[in-house]
N, C-alpha and C positions, 0 to 999 in steps of 0.2 A: 276815781271819784267822778270823772266826766260822764261815765255811764249812769251813775246814780243821779246826777243832776239832770241829765237828759230825760231820764225816767220821771223824775219829779215834775219837770216841765210838761211831760206828756199826760200826767194825771191832774194837772191844774186846770180848773174850769177856764174857759175862754181861750187859753193858749193851746191846750191839748196837743195832739201830734202835729197840727198845722204850724205850731211854733217850735215844738221840740225837735223836729227833724232838721230844720235850718239851723237852730241853735247848736244841736249836737254836731252837725257837719261843719258849719262855718265858724262857730265860736270855740267848740271843744276839740276840733280837728279829728272827729271820728270819721271813719269811712262812711259813705252815703248808705251802704247796705246796713252797716251796724246801727247808724242813727235811725234808719227807717225801721229796722226790726225792734229797737228799743221803743220807738214812738208807737208802733203798732201794739207791742206788748202792754205798754201803759194804757193805751186806748181800750184794749180788751179788758184789762184789769178794772178800769173804772166802770165799765159796763156791768161787770159782775157786782161791784160794790153798789152801784145805783139801783140795779134791778132787785137786789136784796134789801136795801134800806129805804127806798122810796115808799113802799106801803107802810112801813113802820113810822117813818117820819111824818107822813101825811096823817096817819091816825093820831099821832102824838099832838100834832098841831091843832086838832079839833078841840083840845082842852084849853087852848089859849085863844080867846076870841079875836084879838087883834091880828095874830099871826094866821088864824084860820081864814079871816077875811082876805088877807094878803094872798094866802095859798089859793083860795077860790078864784081870785082875780087872775093869778098867773095861769091856773088851769083853764079858765075860760078863754083867756087870750090865746093860749096854745091850741085849745080845741077849735076856736074860730079860725085861727091861722092855717091849721093843717087838716081840718075835717074834709074839705072838698078834695084835697089831694089823696087822703086816705080812702075816700069813696072811689076815686078814679083808679088808683094804683093798688089798693089793698095793702096787705102787710109788706109787700115789696117796696112800698114807699119808704120804709125805714132804711133800706139799703141805699136808695137814692139820696135821702135826706142826709145821711151820715157821710156818704162817699164824696159829695160835692164839698170841696174845701173852702167854704165861706164862713165868716164869723156867724156864730149862732146855729150851726148846723152839724155839730159833732156828736160824740157819743153821749154826752150829758143830755142834749136835746133829744136825741133818738130814744134814750131810756125814758125820758119824761113822756114823750109821745106814745111809746109802747105801753107805759103804765096807764096813761090817760084813756087810750082806746082799748084797753083790756086785752092786749096781745099777751098770750102766755109767755112767761119768763124764758122758758127754754127756746121757743121760737124767736122771741125778741133778741135773745143773746146771739143766736146764729145769724140773724139778719143784720144786726148792728155790727157784729164782728166782721162780717163780709164787707159791709160799708167802710169799716175802719181800715181793713186791709187795702181796699181800693183807694181810699183817701190817702193812705200812706204812700202808695205807689205814685199817685198823682203829685203829691207834695214833694216827694223825692225828685221826680222828673222836673218839676218847676224849679226846685232849688238848684239843681245842677245846671239847668238851662239858664236860669237867671244869673248864676255865677259866671257862666261862659259868656253871656251877653255883656255883663258888667266888665269882664276882662277885656272883651273886644272894644267896648266903648272907651275904657280908660287907656287902652293901648293906642287908640287912634288919637286921643287928646294928648 
C-alpha cells in the first residue's frame, strides 16, 4: 500500500515528486531508489494526463464566462512570468523549469507552459519527462543528505 500512497502523492498538484520521494523514503520506509522511481513514474504520468486534457479543459472553460476570465488571468500571469525565459532558452526551458525542485516549478507548471507557448505535445512530453527525472534525482539526493545531516545534528545533541 505504501507504493500506492507514494504514487498518489507524486501525482498530487503542489506536492508532486518533491514531496512524494521524502514521504515514500522517510514515512513509508521505502528504499530511496524505489521512492524515487515511484515519484518519477507519477510525475511522468501526470505530464501525459495534463498534455492530453489541458486543451480540452481550456476549450470547455470558454463556455463559462467567470471561469474563462479566471483561466485567461492564469494564462496571462504564466505567459508574463515565463516568456522572457522561453525566448532566452527556447523549448529547453521546460527541462530547467521542471528539474529545479522548487514549489510551483514541477510537471503541472511545465505542462501549462508547454501548452501556453504552443510546444508540440510529443516534444513537451520528452522535455518535461527529462526535467522530472532530473528533479527526482536531485530530490532523492537532498532527502538522503538531509536525513544524514539530521542524524548528525541529533546525535551531537
